[in-house]
N, C-alpha and C positions, 0 to 999 in steps of 0.2 A: 640317377642308374648305378647300381651297384658294381662292385668289382668283380663280381662272379656272374658266369652266365649259365643259366639251367639250361642243359641240352634236355630237348622233349622229343627227338627222332630217333628212329632206331640204329643210326649210325654210331651211336655214341659207343656201344660195345666192339665196334671195329675199331676205334681207338686204343682199345685195350689189346687188341691182337696186334696191331701195329706197333705199339711201344715196346710187347713182348719179342718182338722180332727187329728191332731198331739197333742198328750198329751204334753204340754211344759215339765214336768218334764224329759221326755226322751231327751230333747234337753238341759237340764242342768238349766233351768229356774225356778227359784223361786220367788213367790211373795214377794214384800216389802211392808214396812209399807203405802207409797205413791202411789202404784202401783198395779193394778189389772191388766193392759193391759201388755201382752208379745209380741203382736203382732198386725199389722194392716194391711188391704188389702181394696184395692179399685178396683172394678170391673167397668170397661167402656165399654159400648156396642157400638158398632160400626157397620156400615153398613155392611161389611162383616165378621164380627164375634166381638170379645170381648179380650179386655186387662186387665189385673190383674197386680196391684202393689202390693208387700209385702215386708212388712217392718218389721223385728223382734228386739226384746228385745237387741240382742248381735249385732246389727248394719248389719246384713246380710240383704241384700236387692236384689231382683229381680222382674223384668217386664216379665211377660208371656202373650203370646196370643194364641188365641184358633187355630190358622193357625199352631201353630208349632214353631214360632219364640219366640226372647226374649232375655233378659239380664241377667246373673246370675252374682254374685260376687262382687255387687256393695259396699259392705262393706269393699273391700280393699281399697277406698278412702275416706280420713278424709271429704271431703265435702258432700260425700253419707251421711258417718255417722252421720253428725250435722244435715242434713235435715232428716234423719229418726228419731232420737231423737225428734225433733221437732214436726215429725207427731205422733209419739206415745205420747208425750205431749198432744198433741189436741186429738189425739183419747180417752185419759184418760179421758178429760173433757167431751166429748160426749156421751161417751158409756152408762154411766146409763142411759140414755133416749133411748137407742136402744130397739128393740125387741128381744128374744130368737130367734136364728137361726136354721131351719132344714133343709131348701134347699140349695143346691149347685148351683141352676140355676143361670146364669148370668140375669142380669135385661134387660127389652126389650131396644130396641134402644131408644136413647135419654135421657136415665136413667143412674144413676149412683148408684153403691150398695156400702156401706162401712161396712166391717166386723171388729167388736172389737174382738179379741182374747185375751179373758181373763181367768185367773185361775178357772173362775166360769163357762165356757163355751163360745160359740160363739154368739155375739149377732150383729144385722144388721140393717141398716136402709137405704131406698132408697130414692133420690130425682132427681128431673128433672134437667138434664145437665144445661139448659139453664138458669134456676133460680139461680143454683150454680155460674155460671158464671156472671149473673146480680148482683149477692150478695142479692138476696131477699128471699133464701131460709136460713133459721137458720144454716145450715151446711156449709156454703160456706167457713167459715176459714178453716175448716176440708180439703175440697176439693182444696183449694189454698195450704194448707200445703203439701198435697199429691203432688201436682203437681211440688212444689220445690224439692220433693226426684225425681221425673222423670226428671226434669232438670239437677240437679246434676248428676244424671245417664247418659243421654245424653253427658252432657260436658263430664263426664270421660270416656265414651266411646269413644267419638271423638278423646281424647287426647291419650288414651292407642292404638289406632288404627293408630294413627300418629306415634308412638314409634317404 
């Protein structure tokens, strides 16, 4: 059995909502002198639904889909943890420019929504995915950092499935 569990039931996206509203103290997270971000999320709107990457301060990393699929347990691999740390570092840089978040809605198709999970509350920012890919939006480094996490998850999942 691999180190990852593929989720195939609809409740997977409920985990997204749960983590967006979690009190970080209940997870054992505490702010540090240089870190106000305890988690980072990226929602990607797709033609048939949405996918959300969640990365947390302890290395926990998951990818959820609105159709019920996903991958949990990414923090079991060092490559995923390293990519997660880089994503959180990038989020720490960009989060101060985000707006306070109240909605749990996913962005419209063609857009990406970033969530900074901070000790002072959730903050978010939207960007057109094409502009992020073309590196013409200010948040493109954050987008690419998140995709490094997704790549690390994919590679680790492929390796654990072959084990």
